[in-house]
C-alpha positions as CSV (number, residue, x, y, z in Angstrom):
1,M,0.0,0.0,0.0
2,Y,1.3,3.4,-0.9
3,K,2.0,5.4,2.2
4,R,2.8,9.0,1.7
5,P,5.4,10.7,3.9
6,D,4.2,13.0,6.6
7,M,5.3,16.4,5.3
8,S,4.0,18.5,8.3
9,V,6.4,20.3,10.6
10,E,6.1,22.3,13.8
11,L,7.9,25.6,13.6
12,C,7.9,28.4,16.1
13,G,4.7,27.0,17.8
14,L,2.8,26.8,14.5
15,R,2.0,23.7,12.4
16,W,3.0,23.9,8.8
17,K,1.3,21.4,6.5
18,N,4.6,21.0,4.7
19,P,8.0,22.7,5.1
20,V,8.3,24.7,1.8
21,T,7.9,28.4,1.6
22,T,8.9,31.1,-0.9
23,A,11.9,33.3,-0.5
24,S,11.3,37.0,0.2
25,G,11.8,39.2,-2.8
26,T,10.8,36.5,-5.3
27,F,7.1,36.1,-4.4
28,S,4.2,38.3,-5.5
29,A,0.7,36.9,-4.8
30,R,-0.8,38.3,-7.9
31,D,1.9,37.2,-10.2
32,S,2.8,33.8,-8.6
33,G,-0.8,32.9,-8.1
34,G,-1.3,33.0,-11.8
35,Y,1.2,30.2,-12.4
36,Y,0.6,27.8,-9.5
37,D,-1.6,27.2,-6.5
38,F,0.5,28.7,-3.7
39,S,-2.0,27.5,-1.1
40,R,-0.3,24.1,-1.5
41,L,2.7,25.5,0.2
42,G,3.3,25.4,4.0
43,A,3.8,29.1,4.0
44,V,4.4,32.1,1.6
45,T,7.0,34.7,2.5
46,T,6.3,38.0,0.9
47,K,8.5,40.7,-0.5
48,G,10.2,43.0,2.0
49,V,8.0,45.8,3.4
50,S,9.2,49.0,5.0
51,A,7.5,51.7,7.1
52,E,7.3,54.0,4.0
53,A,7.5,53.3,0.3
54,W,11.0,52.6,-1.1
55,R,11.8,53.3,-4.8
56,G,14.6,50.8,-5.0
57,N,17.8,51.1,-7.0
58,P,18.3,52.5,-10.6
59,V,18.3,50.2,-13.6
60,P,19.8,48.0,-14.8
61,R,19.5,46.0,-11.5
62,I,19.4,42.4,-12.7
63,A,22.2,40.5,-14.4
64,E,22.7,36.9,-15.3
65,S,25.8,35.1,-14.0
66,W,27.2,31.6,-14.5
67,G,25.2,29.4,-12.1
68,G,22.9,32.1,-11.0
69,M,22.0,35.8,-11.2
70,L,22.9,39.1,-9.6
71,N,20.2,41.4,-8.4
72,A,20.4,44.9,-7.0
73,V,16.6,45.7,-6.8
74,G,17.1,47.5,-3.5
75,L,13.9,46.3,-1.7
76,E,11.5,48.4,-3.7
77,N,8.1,48.2,-2.1
78,P,4.9,50.4,-1.6
79,G,5.2,50.6,2.2
80,V,3.4,48.9,5.1
81,E,0.1,50.7,4.8
82,A,-0.4,49.5,1.1
83,Y,0.9,46.1,2.1
84,I,-1.8,45.8,4.8
85,K,-4.5,47.1,2.6
86,E,-3.7,45.1,-0.6
87,E,-1.2,42.2,-0.2
88,I,-2.3,40.4,2.9
89,P,-6.1,40.5,2.0
90,Y,-5.3,39.2,-1.5
91,I,-3.3,36.3,-0.1
92,K,-6.0,35.4,2.4
93,H,-8.7,35.6,-0.3
94,Y,-6.7,33.4,-2.6
95,I,-6.2,30.8,0.1
96,N,-9.8,30.8,1.2
97,E,-11.1,30.5,-2.4
98,R,-9.5,27.0,-2.3
99,L,-11.5,25.8,0.7
100,M,-14.2,23.2,0.0
101,P,-17.8,24.0,1.2
102,G,-17.2,22.0,4.4
103,G,-14.1,23.9,5.3
104,E,-11.8,21.2,3.9
105,R,-9.1,21.9,1.4
106,M,-8.1,20.4,-1.9
107,C,-4.5,19.5,-1.1
108,A,-1.5,17.3,-1.9
109,N,1.8,16.6,-0.3
110,T,0.4,16.8,3.2
111,G,-0.5,13.2,4.0
112,G,1.0,10.5,6.1
113,D,-2.1,8.4,6.3
114,G,-1.6,6.6,3.0
115,S,-4.4,8.4,1.2
116,E,-4.1,9.7,-2.3
117,A,-4.4,13.4,-3.2
118,G,-7.9,14.8,-2.4
119,T,-9.4,16.7,0.5
120,C,-7.7,17.2,3.8
121,A,-8.0,19.2,7.0
122,A,-4.5,20.6,6.9
123,P,-3.8,24.1,8.2
124,E,-4.0,27.1,6.0
125,T,-0.9,28.3,4.2
126,L,0.8,30.6,6.6
127,I,1.8,34.2,5.7
128,I,5.3,35.3,6.6
129,A,5.8,39.0,6.3
130,N,9.3,40.1,5.5
131,I,10.2,43.4,7.1
132,V,13.0,45.8,6.3
133,G,14.3,49.1,7.6
134,K,17.2,51.5,7.6
135,H,17.3,51.9,11.4
136,V,15.9,50.2,14.4
137,D,12.9,52.5,14.8
138,E,11.7,51.6,11.2
139,Y,11.9,47.9,11.9
140,R,10.0,48.3,15.1
141,A,7.3,50.5,13.5
142,V,6.6,47.9,10.8
143,A,6.5,45.1,13.3
144,E,4.0,47.0,15.5
145,R,1.9,47.9,12.5
146,L,1.6,44.2,11.4
147,N,0.6,43.1,14.9
148,E,-3.2,43.2,14.2
149,T,-3.0,41.7,10.7
150,D,-3.4,38.2,9.3
151,A,0.4,37.8,9.0
152,D,1.3,34.7,10.9
153,M,5.0,35.3,11.3
154,L,7.5,38.0,10.7
155,E,10.9,37.6,8.9
156,M,13.2,40.4,9.7
157,N,15.7,41.0,6.9
158,I,19.0,42.3,8.3
159,S,20.9,40.9,5.4
160,C,20.2,42.6,2.1
161,P,23.4,43.7,0.3
162,N,21.7,46.1,-2.0
163,I,20.8,49.1,0.1
164,K,23.1,51.9,1.2
165,A,22.0,52.1,4.8
166,G,20.8,49.7,7.4
167,G,20.1,46.1,6.5
168,L,23.5,44.6,5.9
169,S,25.2,46.6,8.6
170,F,22.9,45.1,11.2
171,G,23.5,41.6,9.8
172,T,27.3,41.8,9.9
173,D,27.7,43.0,13.5
174,A,26.5,40.7,16.3
175,R,25.9,43.6,18.7
176,L,23.7,45.4,16.2
177,A,21.9,42.2,15.2
178,A,21.0,41.7,18.8
179,E,19.9,45.3,19.2
180,V,17.4,45.3,16.3
181,T,16.2,41.8,17.2
182,A,15.5,42.8,20.7
183,A,13.6,45.9,19.6
184,V,11.4,44.0,17.2
185,R,10.9,41.2,19.7
186,A,9.5,43.7,22.2
187,A,7.2,45.2,19.5
188,T,5.4,42.0,18.4
189,A,4.0,38.8,19.8
190,K,4.2,37.1,16.4
191,P,6.9,34.5,15.8
192,L,10.1,36.3,14.7
193,I,12.5,34.9,12.1
194,V,15.8,36.7,11.6
195,K,17.2,36.5,8.0
196,L,21.0,36.3,8.0
197,T,23.6,37.4,5.5
198,P,26.4,35.1,4.4
199,N,28.7,38.1,3.9
200,V,30.3,37.6,7.4
201,T,33.3,35.8,8.8
202,D,31.3,33.8,11.4
203,I,27.6,33.4,10.7
204,C,27.2,31.3,13.9
205,E,28.1,34.4,16.0
206,I,25.3,36.4,14.4
207,A,22.8,33.6,14.7
208,K,23.6,33.1,18.4
209,A,23.2,36.9,18.9
210,A,19.8,36.8,17.3
211,E,18.7,33.8,19.3
212,D,19.9,35.4,22.6
213,A,18.0,38.6,21.7
214,G,14.7,36.7,21.2
215,A,14.5,35.4,17.7
216,D,12.3,32.3,17.3
217,A,14.1,31.1,14.2
218,V,16.7,32.2,11.7
219,S,16.6,32.0,7.9
220,L,19.8,31.6,5.8
221,I,21.4,32.4,3.5
222,N,20.6,35.6,1.7
223,T,22.6,36.5,-1.4
224,L,26.4,36.8,-1.6
225,L,27.8,40.1,-2.6
226,G,29.2,40.2,-6.1
227,M,29.5,42.1,-9.3
228,R,29.7,41.8,-13.1
229,I,31.6,44.0,-15.6
230,D,30.6,44.6,-19.2
231,A,34.0,44.3,-20.7
232,K,33.0,45.7,-24.1
233,K,31.3,48.8,-22.5
234,R,34.1,49.0,-19.8
235,M,31.6,49.5,-17.0
236,P,29.8,47.6,-14.3
237,T,26.8,45.7,-15.5
238,L,24.6,46.8,-12.6
239,A,23.9,50.5,-12.0
240,N,24.4,49.8,-8.3
241,I,27.8,48.3,-9.2
242,T,27.4,45.4,-6.8
243,G,24.5,43.1,-6.2
244,G,23.5,39.9,-4.6
245,L,24.4,36.5,-6.2
246,S,21.7,33.8,-5.9
247,G,21.0,30.5,-7.6
248,P,22.6,27.1,-7.7
249,A,26.2,28.6,-7.6
250,I,25.7,29.5,-3.9
251,K,24.2,26.2,-2.7
252,P,27.4,24.6,-1.3
253,I,28.0,27.8,0.7
254,A,24.4,27.8,1.9
255,L,24.5,24.2,2.9
256,R,27.8,24.7,4.9
257,M,26.3,27.7,6.7
258,V,23.1,25.9,7.6
259,Y,25.0,22.9,8.8
260,Q,27.2,25.0,11.0
261,T,24.4,27.2,12.3
262,A,22.2,24.2,13.2
263,R,25.0,23.0,15.6
264,A,25.4,26.5,17.1
265,V,21.7,27.5,18.0
266,N,18.7,25.8,19.5
267,I,16.1,27.5,17.4
268,P,14.8,26.3,14.0
269,I,16.5,27.2,10.7
270,I,14.8,28.0,7.4
271,G,17.3,27.0,4.8
272,M,17.7,28.6,1.4
273,G,20.2,29.3,-1.3
274,G,20.3,27.6,-4.7
275,I,17.4,25.1,-4.1
276,M,16.4,24.0,-7.6
277,T,15.0,20.4,-7.0
278,G,13.4,18.3,-4.4
279,E,16.7,16.6,-3.7
280,D,18.4,19.9,-3.2
281,A,15.7,20.6,-0.5
282,A,16.4,17.2,1.1
283,E,20.1,18.1,1.4
284,F,19.1,21.2,3.4
285,F,17.0,19.2,5.8
286,M,19.9,16.8,6.3
287,A,22.1,19.8,7.0
288,G,19.8,20.7,9.9
289,A,17.1,23.0,8.4
290,S,13.5,22.7,9.6
291,A,12.0,24.3,6.5
292,V,13.2,25.5,3.2
293,A,12.6,28.6,1.0
294,V,12.6,28.6,-2.8
295,G,13.6,31.8,-4.6
296,T,15.7,32.1,-7.7
297,A,14.3,28.8,-9.1
298,A,10.9,30.5,-9.3
299,L,12.3,33.2,-11.5
300,I,13.5,30.5,-14.0
301,C,10.3,28.3,-13.7
302,P,7.4,30.1,-12.0
303,T,5.9,26.8,-10.7
304,A,9.2,25.8,-9.0
305,P,8.0,26.1,-5.4
306,T,5.2,23.5,-5.8
307,D,7.4,21.4,-8.2
308,I,10.1,21.2,-5.6
309,L,7.5,20.3,-3.0
310,S,6.3,17.4,-5.1
311,E,9.8,16.3,-5.9
312,L,10.7,16.4,-2.2
313,E,7.8,14.1,-1.4
314,E,8.8,11.7,-4.2
315,F,12.4,11.6,-3.0
316,M,11.3,10.8,0.6
317,Q,9.0,8.1,-0.6
318,S,11.6,6.5,-2.9
319,N,14.3,6.6,-0.2
320,G,12.3,5.4,2.8
321,F,11.9,8.7,4.7
322,A,8.6,8.6,6.7
323,D,8.7,12.3,7.7
324,I,10.8,15.4,7.7
325,G,12.3,14.5,11.1
326,A,13.9,11.4,9.5
327,L,15.5,13.6,6.9
328,R,16.9,15.9,9.6
329,T,18.6,13.0,11.4
330,A,19.9,11.3,8.3
331,L,23.5,12.4,8.8
332,G,23.5,11.2,12.4
């Protein structure tokens, strides 16, 4: 008898029906929802939102690179008020539209009871709001404003390499990381994830500082700082000169950092960085992640998040893994 793996996980006091989410900066409910049913995912992580609207960086701000891409978008967003008015309600409406009349949901990849795809009583897809700021007060203001919304969790981005102030500076200094984490922790009762930068000497030091300051989880890695030069034009390819490298080229670095961080902290890790297939995702769980986020893959193939979810389940079934916990202990 076909017995489907149990894909559910407990993370920060919340049950996820499966451990796959989107990576911030790559998910737009209106755009992504036109290509795949994102209510199949355990959670969706939205683009970064700031206290006021940000225009982002000048163009060109995207460039291809061997094994990935460089971006210097600069966290362009309409601000928290527009986010609360438009983005969160749209996501909730999209998810609720997929509820059956009795409150059940058409779902897949959430089993464990041997049943085929059909209806289930799995939890709704969770909403993770990614928040950004240029100083502590901005982070705190966004967190406070999101307190009374349908966002289930907050992911605090202290790791973006594409803005001139804030963000990266918090993520590269353990003291500053602890300061902003403590401020946001005091401003919200929602589970708090701190997104870490790989552009540091010791990521474990930053992760432990965030944990000690009240983070419920950490997510890693964000992009690696890099650049391209147009040799024929004799100028940098990106208007910002530098940008963040993402895609399969960074996966070995991401795996190493997840592995090290999992042995340094006692809070869950959401792993990301170059996940292109279900087997890639399985490697992150074996390294110690409790959930994974799919980003650049969705810019290549819009259905990647749900494709990877299906492939992960197939990998687990084929290799005898009954649940995500078995993957996480596979390395011993």
